[in-house]
N, C-alpha and C positions, 0 to 999 in steps of 0.2 A: 378787400383781403383780408383773411383770418389773421389775429398774433397767436407767437407761438403759443402762449398761453391756451387760445382758444382754439389751436391742433390738438394740444395734448388731450384737452377734452375731449372732445369729438374723438379721440383715438381710446379714451378710455371711456366713454357710452360705448366704443363699437365691440370691442375688450369683454366688453359684460354681458353681449348677448352665449348663446351656445347656440353654435358654434361661432366665433366672433362673426358681426356682421359687414368687415368688409371682404371675407371670402368670397369669389367669386368662381370660384374652379377648387374642384375637391383632389387637383393635380396638382393644386399651386396656392394653398391656405394661406396665403403669404397677404404683407403690404407694403409699403416704401413709407417712413417718414421723410418729409425733406423739411431740413433749416438749415437757414443763411451760413454757413462756413461761421463768421465770429460769433456767434451763437453756442460753439461747442462747448464750452463749460460750461452754460447756464444748461442745455442739451442732457447733457451727460447727469447733470443736478436731480432734473426734470424729469428723465428715464429710471431712475435709480426710484425716484419717491411715486412714481406710478409704478413701478412693477410689485412694490410694499403694498399701494393701495387695492392694486386688481386681484395679488394671493391673498388679503385682507377681505375682499369682496365678494372675493370667487371662490376662493375657498384654491384654486386653482393655483399650482405652481409656477410662477414663473422665473427662466432660467435666460439668461444676462452672460453669452457668450462673443466674447471683443474680439474681430475679429482680426487683430492687431497679434494675440494668441497666436491665430491658423496662422500666419502671413511669416512670422517667425523659427516656428513650426514646422513647414515650406521648406522653408531655405538650413535649417540646422537638419531637414530629413535627408536633404539633396545631398549637397556635399559641403553642409556647413558655413558657417558666419567668418572661418579662416579663411578660407576656400572664397570667397566673394569679395573679403579685402585685394585680398592679392589682385585678384579679377579688376578690381576697380582701379586700384592704383597700375596695375599694367595698361588696360584698357578704355578707360573713364567714365565717369558720368553712367552717362547718357548706353552705353555697350553692357553698364551693369543692370540698371535695370530694366533691357528687353533681357536679361539672363533673368532676374528677377520674375521676370513676365513668363515666361518658358517654363521654369520648377512650379509655379500657381497653376499654368492652363497645360502644360503637355503631359499624357499620363505618364508617362516614360517618366515621368518626377511626381511629386506629394504636390497632381492640384488641388485647388481651394476648393471645391466642390464634395470633393472625397477627402479631404479633413473635416470638410460639417458633415458630411455626414455620417461618419467611421464616429464622428464627435456625440451628435445625435443618439448613432444604435449604444452605446457606450453610456450612456446617462440611460436607456432605458423610458424616453421621453412615453409620453401615452396623449395621443391627439383631442379624446375630452376629459383629461388632471394638467395639461401641460402646455403652457406656453415659453416662447421661444424670442427671444430679443439678441440680434444681433447689432453693437455697436461699434466705436470705434476705426470707425469705415474709412478715417482720414490718411490713417497709416501707408495705404496702395497712390500718395499722392508719386512725383506729380499723372504719372501713366501707366502703373506698372503690376495693374488691374482692371479689367473694365464689370464694375457690378453687375454691370446687364449681361454679361458673360451669367455669370450666378445664377440668376435665376433660370433663364434659357435648358442648365445645363442640371438642375435638381427638381426641373418639373416632371412630378408623378415617382418622386423616390420620395421629396420631402412632404411627409404626413403633418409634419406637428403643426400647426397655427404660427407664423411667424412674420415678427415685424421688423424691417432691416429702417435701422437708421441713417441717414444719407444723408450727407454733410454738402448743400449746391444751394443751385438754383435753378431755374425756370428759364426755359427761353423754348419754349413748345418741345423741348425736352428735358428732361435732368443733365443739369450739366455740373458736370463732379466738381465740386471748391471752385467755382463760375472758375475753371481755367484755359474752357473753350472758348477763343475769340472767334466760332464759324459761328452761321445761325443753324446750318445741319441739323435736322432732328437726327439722334444717337441711339440705337437701340429700341426695341419696342417692349412694350408693356403692358401686361392684361392682369395687372394687378392695380387695387384703390392706390391711388397717392396723397395724400396725406401733406398737402403744402403747396398741391398741384393752381399753379392761376389757370384760368381762363381767356 
């Protein structure tokens, strides 16, 4: 099993290729970098350092996008934080998390894939000159959004090479924040996963 440092080195090598060596499909030029949840602070620092090294060695611009920013944007542009607080006071945490899931998934509200694509459009990213790092994914804990849904919903629309930094473990499939207790695989990934144990 590769260490976190070795996985970052492997990702860095792949990012230096043009297109990045992890690209398996032009419809989804995407990779997932899995790290253990307790490595969150180390991973954040390494993500920043990696972005700087890649920009210096390739000349490509690395855009770091916090998924937590999109999470809160979805809530604010749906019914707002105050409405959500009142909802939790009346119905409890589990029902509130279900409501957030609706905001992040339902096209009648502000779904995460739409927000991501809007953000990319505003940045006017060029697939040949830009790279995208998606991080701060722990914001969806414990289960307000299934990250595999994000990949499924942006196939064919996300043309910028991107890396999703995923806090979790591997148990035959990705296990978000090591929260799942069953062993049934969840999600279908057609992208390279760094930190996948065989």
